C-alpha positions as CSV (number, residue, x, y, z in Angstrom):
1,M,0.0,0.0,0.0
2,V,1.1,3.6,-0.7
3,Q,1.4,5.9,2.2
4,A,-1.3,8.5,2.6
5,N,0.9,11.5,2.3
6,A,4.5,12.6,1.3
7,G,6.1,15.9,2.1
8,I,8.3,17.9,-0.3
9,C,11.7,18.8,1.0
10,S,12.8,22.4,1.2
11,G,15.3,23.5,-1.4
12,V,13.6,21.6,-4.2
13,I,12.8,23.7,-7.3
14,D,10.7,22.5,-10.2
15,Y,10.6,23.7,-13.7
16,E,8.0,22.8,-16.4
17,L,9.4,22.2,-19.9
18,D,6.7,21.4,-22.4
19,N,4.4,19.7,-19.9
20,E,7.1,17.8,-18.2
21,I,8.8,18.7,-15.0
22,V,12.5,19.1,-14.2
23,L,13.4,19.1,-10.5
24,F,16.4,20.9,-9.1
25,I,17.6,19.6,-5.8
26,E,19.4,22.7,-4.6
27,E,21.3,21.1,-1.7
28,R,22.9,18.5,-4.0
29,G,23.0,20.5,-7.2
30,E,21.1,17.6,-8.8
31,L,18.9,17.8,-11.9
32,L,16.1,15.3,-12.4
33,R,13.5,14.9,-15.1
34,L,10.0,13.6,-14.5
35,N,8.0,12.0,-17.3
36,L,4.4,13.1,-17.7
37,T,2.9,10.6,-15.3
38,A,5.5,11.3,-12.7
39,S,4.9,15.0,-13.2
40,L,1.2,14.5,-12.5
41,V,2.1,12.8,-9.2
42,W,4.5,15.6,-8.3
43,R,2.0,18.3,-8.9
44,G,-0.5,16.4,-6.8
45,L,1.9,16.0,-3.9
46,Q,2.8,19.7,-4.2
47,S,-0.8,20.6,-3.9
48,G,-1.3,18.4,-0.8
49,I,-3.6,16.0,-2.5
50,P,-3.6,12.5,-0.8
51,V,-1.7,9.9,-2.6
52,G,-4.8,7.7,-2.9
53,D,-6.7,10.5,-4.8
54,I,-3.7,11.0,-7.1
55,I,-3.8,7.3,-7.9
56,D,-7.6,7.5,-8.6
57,L,-7.0,10.3,-11.1
58,I,-4.3,8.4,-13.0
59,V,-6.5,5.3,-13.2
60,Q,-9.4,7.3,-14.5
61,T,-7.3,9.4,-16.9
62,C,-5.1,6.6,-18.3
63,G,-7.4,3.6,-18.0
64,V,-4.8,1.4,-16.4
65,K,-5.2,-1.1,-13.6
66,R,-5.1,0.3,-10.1
67,K,-2.6,-2.2,-8.8
68,D,-0.1,-1.2,-11.5
69,V,-0.6,2.5,-10.7
70,E,-0.1,1.8,-7.0
71,R,3.1,-0.1,-7.6
72,D,4.5,2.6,-9.9
73,V,3.5,5.5,-7.6
74,S,5.1,3.7,-4.7
75,S,8.3,3.2,-6.6
76,L,8.2,6.9,-7.6
77,I,7.8,8.2,-4.1
78,A,10.6,5.9,-2.9
79,A,12.9,7.2,-5.6
80,L,12.1,10.8,-4.8
81,R,12.8,10.2,-1.1
82,E,16.1,8.6,-2.1
83,V,17.3,11.6,-4.0
84,G,16.2,14.1,-1.3
85,A,13.1,15.5,-3.1
86,L,10.6,14.1,-0.6
87,V,10.9,13.8,3.2
88,S,11.8,10.3,4.2
89,P,10.0,8.9,7.3
90,S,13.4,7.7,8.6
91,R,15.0,11.0,7.5
92,S,18.0,8.9,6.3
93,T,20.2,10.4,3.6
94,V,21.4,8.5,0.6
95,V,24.4,10.2,-1.1
96,M,24.2,10.2,-4.9
97,N,26.5,11.7,-7.5
98,P,24.7,14.6,-9.1
99,R,23.6,13.9,-12.7
100,S,25.2,10.4,-12.6
101,S,22.2,8.7,-14.1
102,H,18.8,9.4,-15.5
103,T,17.1,8.8,-12.2
104,A,14.0,10.8,-12.7
105,S,13.4,9.7,-16.3
106,A,13.3,6.1,-14.9
107,L,11.1,6.9,-11.9
108,M,8.1,5.2,-13.3
109,C,10.1,2.3,-14.8
110,P,13.2,1.8,-12.7
111,K,14.0,-1.8,-13.5
112,S,16.5,-3.1,-16.1
113,L,15.4,-5.6,-18.7
114,P,17.3,-8.4,-20.3
115,A,19.3,-7.6,-23.4
116,H,17.4,-7.8,-26.7
117,G,19.0,-8.5,-30.1
118,P,18.8,-5.2,-32.1
119,A,17.8,-5.4,-35.8
120,Y,19.0,-1.9,-36.7
121,E,21.6,0.4,-35.3
122,R,22.7,4.0,-36.2
123,C,25.0,6.5,-34.5
124,Y,24.1,10.2,-33.8
125,R,25.6,13.2,-32.1
126,L,23.6,16.1,-30.6
127,L,25.7,18.8,-29.1
128,D,28.3,16.9,-27.1
129,F,26.1,13.8,-26.7
130,Q,27.1,10.9,-29.0
131,F,25.2,7.6,-28.9
132,K,24.1,4.5,-30.7
133,L,20.4,4.0,-31.3
134,R,19.1,0.5,-31.7
135,T,15.6,-0.2,-33.1
136,P,13.8,-3.5,-33.6
137,S,12.3,-2.9,-37.1
138,A,13.0,-1.2,-40.4
139,F,9.9,1.0,-39.8
140,L,11.1,2.4,-36.5
141,D,14.7,2.7,-37.8
142,T,13.3,4.9,-40.6
143,E,11.0,6.9,-38.4
144,A,13.8,7.6,-35.8
145,H,16.3,8.5,-38.5
146,E,13.9,11.0,-40.0
147,L,13.7,12.7,-36.6
148,L,17.5,12.7,-36.0
149,S,18.9,12.7,-39.6
150,H,20.6,16.2,-39.1
151,F,22.7,14.6,-36.4
152,N,23.8,11.5,-38.2
153,A,27.4,10.4,-37.1
154,P,28.6,7.7,-39.5
155,D,31.9,7.5,-37.8
156,G,30.4,7.2,-34.3
157,G,30.9,3.5,-33.8
158,S,33.2,4.0,-30.8
159,S,30.4,5.7,-28.7
160,G,29.9,3.8,-25.5
161,V,26.3,5.2,-24.9
162,V,23.6,2.9,-26.2
163,L,19.9,3.8,-26.5
164,E,17.5,1.1,-27.4
165,I,13.8,0.9,-28.3
166,I,12.1,-2.4,-27.6
167,Q,8.6,-3.8,-27.3
168,E,7.8,-5.6,-24.0
169,R,4.3,-7.1,-24.1
170,D,1.9,-4.1,-24.6
171,Q,4.6,-1.4,-23.9
172,W,7.2,0.3,-25.9
173,L,10.3,0.9,-23.8
174,L,13.3,3.2,-24.2
175,L,16.5,1.8,-22.6
176,H,19.7,3.7,-21.7
177,Q,22.6,1.4,-21.2
178,G,20.1,-1.5,-20.7
179,A,18.0,0.3,-18.0
180,V,14.5,1.5,-18.8
181,I,14.2,5.3,-18.7
182,D,10.8,5.8,-20.3
183,R,7.8,3.9,-21.8
184,T,4.7,4.4,-23.9
185,P,1.7,2.1,-24.4
186,S,1.3,3.1,-28.1
187,P,3.5,2.7,-31.2
188,A,2.4,6.3,-32.0
189,G,4.1,7.5,-28.8
190,V,7.6,6.0,-29.6
191,I,9.0,8.9,-31.6
192,P,7.8,11.7,-29.2
193,M,9.3,9.6,-26.3
194,L,12.6,9.4,-28.1
195,H,12.6,13.1,-29.0
196,A,12.0,14.3,-25.5
197,N,14.7,12.0,-23.9
198,V,17.4,12.6,-26.5
199,L,17.1,16.3,-26.1
200,L,17.3,16.1,-22.4
201,M,20.4,13.8,-22.5
202,A,22.1,16.1,-25.0
203,Y,21.6,19.0,-22.7
204,E,22.8,17.1,-19.7
205,S,26.0,16.1,-21.6
206,S,26.8,19.6,-22.9
207,D,29.2,22.0,-21.3
208,C,26.7,24.9,-21.2
209,M,25.7,27.7,-18.8
210,A,21.9,27.3,-19.1
211,V,19.1,25.9,-21.2
212,L,16.0,27.9,-22.1
213,H,12.5,26.8,-23.1
214,A,12.5,28.7,-26.4
215,A,12.7,28.5,-30.2
216,A,15.4,30.3,-32.2
217,V,16.0,31.4,-35.8
218,T,18.9,33.3,-37.4
219,R,19.6,35.5,-40.4
220,R,23.0,36.9,-41.4
221,G,24.6,35.4,-38.4
222,Q,22.2,37.1,-35.9
223,C,19.8,35.1,-33.8
224,V,16.3,35.9,-32.6
225,L,15.4,34.0,-29.5
226,M,11.7,33.3,-28.7
227,P,11.1,32.0,-25.2
228,A,7.5,31.0,-24.4
229,V,5.4,28.6,-22.4
230,S,3.8,25.7,-24.3
231,G,0.9,26.8,-26.5
232,S,2.1,30.3,-27.2
233,G,2.8,29.6,-30.8
234,K,6.6,29.8,-30.8
235,S,7.0,26.7,-33.0
236,T,4.5,28.0,-35.5
237,L,6.3,31.4,-35.6
238,A,9.7,29.7,-36.0
239,A,8.4,27.8,-39.0
240,G,6.8,31.0,-40.5
241,L,10.2,32.8,-40.1
242,V,12.1,30.0,-41.8
243,S,9.6,30.1,-44.7
244,S,10.5,33.8,-45.1
245,G,14.2,33.3,-45.3
246,F,15.5,32.7,-41.7
247,D,17.6,29.7,-40.8
248,Y,16.3,27.3,-38.2
249,V,18.4,27.0,-35.0
250,S,16.3,25.3,-32.3
251,D,12.8,24.6,-31.0
252,D,11.7,23.8,-27.5
253,L,15.2,23.9,-25.9
254,V,17.9,26.6,-26.6
255,V,21.3,26.0,-25.1
256,L,23.4,29.0,-23.9
257,T,27.2,28.8,-23.7
258,R,29.3,30.3,-21.0
259,E,30.5,33.9,-21.5
260,P,30.7,35.2,-24.0
261,I,27.2,33.8,-24.2
262,K,26.2,32.4,-27.5
263,I,23.3,30.1,-28.6
264,R,24.2,26.5,-29.7
265,A,22.0,25.1,-32.5
266,I,19.9,21.9,-32.0
267,P,17.9,21.8,-35.2
268,T,15.8,18.6,-34.6
269,R,12.6,18.3,-36.6
270,L,10.1,20.9,-35.6
271,G,7.3,19.5,-33.4
272,L,4.0,20.9,-34.4
273,K,0.8,20.3,-32.4
274,A,-2.6,20.0,-34.3
275,G,-3.4,23.7,-33.9
276,S,-0.4,24.6,-36.1
277,W,-1.1,22.3,-39.1
278,K,-3.7,24.3,-40.9
279,A,-1.9,27.6,-40.2
280,L,1.3,26.3,-41.9
281,E,0.0,24.1,-44.7
282,H,0.1,27.0,-47.2
283,L,3.8,27.4,-46.5
284,F,4.7,23.7,-46.1
285,P,2.2,21.6,-48.1
286,E,4.0,18.4,-47.0
287,I,2.4,18.8,-43.5
288,S,-0.8,17.2,-44.6
289,Q,1.2,14.0,-45.5
290,L,3.3,13.8,-42.3
291,T,2.8,11.0,-39.8
292,V,0.7,11.9,-36.8
293,Y,2.3,10.8,-33.5
294,Q,0.8,11.0,-30.0
295,R,2.7,12.4,-27.0
296,A,2.4,11.0,-23.5
297,D,-0.1,13.8,-22.6
298,G,-2.4,12.6,-25.4
299,K,-1.7,15.6,-27.7
300,E,-1.1,14.8,-31.4
301,V,2.1,16.1,-33.0
302,K,3.7,16.0,-36.4
303,Y,7.5,16.6,-37.0
304,L,8.4,19.0,-39.8
305,S,11.8,18.8,-41.4
306,L,13.1,22.3,-42.0
307,P,16.1,23.0,-44.4
308,Q,19.4,22.0,-42.8
309,T,21.8,24.9,-42.6
310,A,25.3,25.5,-41.4
311,T,23.9,26.6,-38.0
312,R,23.9,23.1,-36.7
313,A,27.7,23.2,-36.3
314,V,28.1,26.7,-34.9
315,S,27.1,29.0,-32.1
316,C,25.5,32.4,-32.8
317,N,24.9,35.7,-31.0
318,A,21.5,36.8,-29.8
319,K,20.3,39.9,-31.7
320,A,17.0,40.2,-29.8
321,I,14.7,38.3,-27.5
322,V,11.0,38.2,-28.5
323,F,8.3,36.8,-26.2
324,P,5.5,35.7,-28.6
325,T,1.9,35.1,-27.7
326,W,-0.7,34.0,-30.2
327,S,-4.4,34.7,-29.7
328,A,-7.2,34.3,-32.2
329,D,-8.7,37.7,-31.2
330,S,-5.5,39.6,-30.5
331,D,-4.6,42.8,-32.3
332,L,-0.9,43.0,-33.4
333,E,1.2,44.4,-30.6
334,F,5.0,44.7,-30.8
335,R,6.6,46.6,-27.9
336,R,9.9,47.0,-26.2
337,I,10.1,45.7,-22.7
338,T,12.6,46.3,-19.9
339,S,15.4,43.9,-19.0
340,A,13.8,43.2,-15.7
341,E,10.5,42.3,-17.3
342,A,12.4,40.2,-19.8
343,L,14.2,38.3,-17.1
344,A,10.9,37.6,-15.3
345,R,9.3,36.4,-18.6
346,L,12.4,34.2,-19.3
347,T,12.0,32.6,-15.9
348,A,8.2,32.1,-16.5
349,A,8.9,30.5,-19.9
350,G,11.2,27.9,-18.3
351,Y,14.9,27.6,-17.8
352,D,17.4,25.4,-16.1
353,L,21.1,25.3,-15.1
354,P,23.4,22.3,-15.3
355,K,25.2,23.1,-12.0
356,R,24.4,24.9,-8.8
357,I,23.4,28.5,-9.4
358,D,25.8,30.9,-8.0
359,R,26.6,34.6,-8.1
360,D,28.8,34.3,-11.2
361,V,25.9,32.6,-13.2
362,V,23.3,35.2,-12.1
363,E,25.6,38.1,-13.0
364,S,26.4,36.5,-16.4
365,L,22.7,36.2,-17.2
366,I,22.0,39.7,-16.1
367,R,24.8,41.2,-18.2
368,W,23.7,39.2,-21.2
369,I,20.0,40.1,-21.1
370,C,20.8,43.8,-20.3
371,G,22.8,44.0,-23.6
372,I,20.0,42.6,-25.8
373,P,16.8,44.4,-26.9
374,C,13.8,42.5,-25.7
375,F,10.2,42.7,-27.0
376,E,6.7,41.4,-26.4
377,L,4.8,40.2,-29.5
378,R,1.1,39.6,-29.5
379,Y,-0.6,38.5,-32.7
380,S,-3.4,36.6,-34.4
381,R,-2.0,36.5,-38.0
382,L,1.2,34.6,-38.6
383,E,2.1,36.9,-41.5
384,D,2.0,40.0,-39.3
385,A,4.2,38.4,-36.7
386,V,6.8,37.4,-39.3
387,Q,6.8,40.8,-40.9
388,S,7.2,42.5,-37.5
389,I,10.3,40.5,-36.7
390,S,11.7,40.7,-40.2
391,T,11.4,44.5,-40.5
392,R,11.9,45.7,-36.9
393,I,14.7,43.4,-35.8
394,L,16.6,41.9,-38.7
């Protein structure tokens, strides 16, 4: 049986990145990612909801057996106590090396599985993260390669990191070095699961100062950064800008180097939720033919391949920061905002740091944002937003 309540420790900070939660254990300087189900449990605990009620909600929402949910939630709570995110009844402390494993990614599925013979294998490199990806079928090999083709590393055979996709009964599992780190009940969820985990591992492996929840495009070597919460239209706007002559840099996660701060490119395929498809079909007719996938939160997504450019191999300077918000009934508004407002909006959009935040990091971020013009952009027509950025910034 799961205990009736579980208290959150002080010094635990959570960040929401595209409907998933990243926990920062301040005392240990440890960064942990929770998958969508684990994130739901965390929000419930944070709100003081009894564990039994959280389990009822998951059973009703996901249609899974209660005994399975009870087992997984119990494992999750035990793991969170072990890393110092939840108060342990015994108040014992387990010392762990920060960022030594994908603990939180595996919270709902912590067991290792026997080795499976892979049918297909390719090598990739995102940022500083080089890995082999093994898939069990030609179909999944093709689907995964379409997602990661910009990062193909034909000479990467010496990489010691192995990711593997396997099917175990009615579940599709993602393994890291033989240990399960995520799972999905549907074949349509495999590619979104792979996308989310590979991006996080690439960030964790990079020597960066910070990562932002943002999209980015560039033109003439100058980058426009577009931080926003999910549903603000940043991906749609990034696609619209690319169609008008900008180069694609990143979507969802933007990596900042140490000083002098630059933006490192991660041009994975652009993830577009259903609301963007019609808005972009006149610019990218191929959208209507793209495969529909399903994320763990139930939302449908298509992955659009944008033209590959030299930006994948370089870092670029930020010319401006634009905070976009799409609304069907919004008049066009493009206004300059202060550095303080921009810093608050940047925090609200989502950010994370690979190491313990200190005075040097804070001062670097402040110097950086104070040297960049920052804007708020509200719009209802994509064409107006694209023109505003094109004519007023670059």
